[in-house]
C-alpha positions, 0 to 999 in steps of 0.5 A, a space after each residue: 215141737 208136738 209129739 209124732 212129728 215129721 220133717 216135710 218139705 214145702 215147696 210153695 209159689 208167692 208172689 215173688 217166684 218158688 221157696 223151699 221151706 221146712 216144716 215140722 208136722 205131723 202128716 203132709 196136710 198137716 203140713 200144708 195148714 200150717 204152711 197157709 197160716 205161716 205164710 198166707 192164704 193167697 199162696 200155691 202149695 206145689 209140693 209136699 215132700 216127708 224129708 
């Protein structure tokens, strides 16, 4: 875990439907980057909210 991280709830849509994940990141933009790297480039991110 990096310094200054917060927990974000990311709602995304992939081939099989909508899913919600908790991502530890420094900002909401960083949470989007991490989720794209982790779950693939072909997903659609609906929302990123601070927990």
